[in-house]
N, C-alpha and C positions, 0 to 999 in steps of 0.2 A: 247859877246859869250853866247850862250844859255845854259840853265841848262843841256839839253840832250847831248850837245856836250862836256861839261866839266865834267859831272858826271860819264861817262862811262870810265872804266880803262882797259878794254880788258883783256889781259893775264899778265899784269904787277903785281907787288907786292904791288901796291898802294891800299889804302882803297878807296872803291867806289862801283859802280854798274857794274855788269857783266851780259851780256845777256846770256840766256840759249841757248845752241846749240845742245842739245840732240835730240829734236824733231824738224824736219825741214819742208820744204814745202811739201815733199812727205807724211809725216805723217799728215799734215793738210788736204791734199786732201783725204787721206785715211779716216780720221774722217768725212769729208764732204760727201764722197761717202756712207759711212755706214749710216749716218743720213738721207740723201736724199733717199736712197734705202729702209730703214726700214719705213720711214715716208710714202712713196708712197705705200709700201705693206700694211701697216696698214689701211690707208684711203681707199685703193681699196678693202681691205677685207670687210670692213663694207658697202661698196657700191656694193659689188659683181661684181667688175670690173676686169675681168680676165686679159686683157692686162696690166692694171696697176700693178696687183700683179706679173705678169711675169717680167715686166721691173724692178720693185722694187727688186726682187730677183736677177736679173742679175746684177744690179748696186752694190748691197751690197755683192753679192757672188763672183764678179770678181775684181772690182776696189779696194775694201777694202783689201782683202787678198794680191793682187799683190803689191799694193803700200806699205803695211805694211811689206811684205817680202823684197821689194826693199830697205827699210830703214835699215833692220837688217844686222849686220855685217856677221853673219853666218846663212843664211836662212835654211840650212839643220838641224839646231837644233831648228827650230821654234816650233816643237811639244812640247818642254818643256814649252811653254806658257800656256798649258792647265792643268798642273799637280798640281797647287796650287790654286784651286778655293776658299779654305778656307781663304786665306789671300791676294789675288790679284784680283783687278778688271779686269786686263788684261786677267787673266785666265778665269774668269767668262764670259767676253765678247767673248773670243775665242770659248768657249763651246757654248755660246748662238748663235753665228753666224752659227756654225755647225748645231745646232738644228733648227734654222730658215730656213736654206737652205734645209735641209733634209725633215722636216715636211711641210715646205711651198711648196716645189716642189711636194710632194706627194698630198697635198691638191689641188693644182692647176691642177695637172694631173687628179685627180678624178673628179673635177668640169668640166674640159674642154673635157676630153677624155672618161669619164664614165668608170672608172676602176671597178666599182661595189662594192666599199666599203660600208658596212652597214652604215646607216645614222648616228648612234651614234658614230661609229668609225671615220667617216669622220669629224664629228663635233669636236671630241676630237683632231684629227690631226690639225684641224684649230686653236683650242684654244691653243695648244702647240706652233704652229708657231707664233701666236699673242703674247703669253707670252715671247717667245724668242726675238721677234721684240722689245718689250718694254724694255727688258734688254739691247739689242744692242743700242737702241736709247739713253739710258741714261748712259751706263757704261763708255763711253769715258769721259763724263763730271765728273763722279764720280772719275775716275782715276786722272784727272787734279785737282779736288778739294782736293784730298788726298795729293797733293804735297805742303806741307806747306812752302817749300823753295821759292815758287813763290807766292807772295801775290795776283797778278793779277788772278791766278787760284784758290787760296784757298778760295773759296766762295761757299755757298750753291746755289747761283744763276747760277753757271756755269753748273751744270747738268740740271737745269731748262732751260737754254738757249739751250742746246742740244735737249731737248724734244720739246720745242716751235718751234725752227727752223725746226726740222724734220717734225713736223706736218704741219707747214706752207708750206714747200716744197711739202709734200704729198698732201695737199689740192689743191695747184695751179697746180701741175703736173696732178693730177687726173682729175681736171676740163678741162685741155687742152687735155689730152689723150682721156677721155671719153665723149667729147663734144656731139657727135652724139648718144652715147649709153645711156647717163643718161637721166632720166626723168626731167620734168620741175621743180619739187619741189627740186630734188637733185641738179640741176644746180643752182637754186636760193640759196639753203643753202650753197653750195660751194662758190658761188660768194660773199655771205655775209662774210663768213669766210676768203675769200681771201684778204679782206681789214682789217678785224678785227685782224687777226693773225699777220701781220707785225707791227701793233700798239703795240700788246702785246710783240712781240720780241724787239721792240725799248725800251719799258719800262724795260725789263729784262736787256738789254745791259747797259742802263743808271744805273740801280741798281748795276751791276757788277763794273762799273767805280766808283760809289760813295762808294761802300763797300771797294774797293781796296785803294782808295785815303784816306779814313779815318782810315784804319787798320794799315798802316805802311808807312815809308818813301819810301821803295822800291815800294810799291803799288802806292803811289802818283807819283813816278818817272815814272812808266809804263804808268799811265794815262796821265802824261805830254807829253810823247812821242807820244801817240795816238792823243791827242787833239791839241798840239802846237809844237811838235817836228818833228822828222824824218818821222814818219808815219802819220802825221796829214792830209796831202793831200789825201792819199789813204783812210784813215778812214772816212774823211768827204765826199769825192766824191763818193766812192764806197759803203762803209758800210751804211752811213747815207742817202745820197741823192739817189743813185741808188738802194740801197737795201731796203729802207723803204719808202721814199717820192714818188718816181716814181711809184712803184707798186700800192700803195694806190690810187694815183691820176688816174692811168690808169684803175684800176678795177672799181672805183667809176664812172668814165666817160665812161666806155666801152659800156654800153647800149646793152649788149648781143653780142658784136663782138668778135668772136673767135681769130682773129688775134691780137687784143689788149690784150686779156688775155694771149696769147702766149708771147707777148712782156713783159708783166708784170711779167710773170713767169721767163723769162730769166734774167731780171734785178734783181729780188729777189735772184735768185741763184748766180748771180755774187756777189751781196752784201754779201750773206751768206758765199761763198767760201773765199772772202777777209777777212771777220771777223775771220774765222778759221785760216787763215795764219797769220794775225796780232796778234791774241792772243798768238801765239807761238813766233813771232818776238819781241814783246814788253815785254815779261816776263823777269824779272831780279832777280838775287840773291840779297838777303839783304846784305848790308855791314856788316862786322864782328862786328863792333861797331859803332852805330850811334853817340854816344857821342864823341868817339875818332875822328871820321871823322870830326865832327863839330869843334873840338878843333884845328885841324891842317889845317882848312880852306877849306875843301871840301864843295861845295854848298849843302845845305840841300834841299830835295824835299819839295815843298810847296803844 
């Protein structure tokens, strides 16, 4: 019998590992949507790619709030999420999403419809939208890293993963969406980043696993589930192979083919979404007492 099947104790009173159940798949997809949307908006902003900025705002401004509210027990009280920015990353993130959507939409409208805003004001609006996008891009990882109860999350690399994954999604989606609108140099830059960024993402994910494994037995147990246990198949096939290996191979071998870039983007996003889901599913509470658990015969995480 494997460690992952014997170490989980569910809702019993036994000492052992219990999976977190507060944040589920809907929250994982909400996180994923926010990061993809803000990453696309940010990359498109610097490329002056209006369709990319619009799509980024739509993704972050619709899917993220809807899925987040769907997760809440009392959505009508969701406004309370913004009242404690001094102590809550959730509050800071909720405010930042509002700032991003408001100023981002105003900036896009001025750039595409010619609202007539003074150049300095238009630039300020754009900078505020960019600043909010940066906060949204990383606040979810900051909220997770602040949760010391789950060693898999309590790592400085978790917010970094949010930023890196978001930028990777933004680069690959911008390259796909703006294929005919981008200049040759912009295409070349994005194509280069499209294979470099997944490599960076992979290094960050490996770092998260190594950090968790070395920090506590609960962290090691989570890593064991991802690499050898219940979630190993999905982690290996979707996160590692489909999310990292396939996009890099496709982009390097694409030779300027848009269809191949589109396929690489799709596989990267599937891997990213799976990573988000599995980070929630594999998080476990630390046992009350490691020493006591070992003394009564519970298997220790290795």
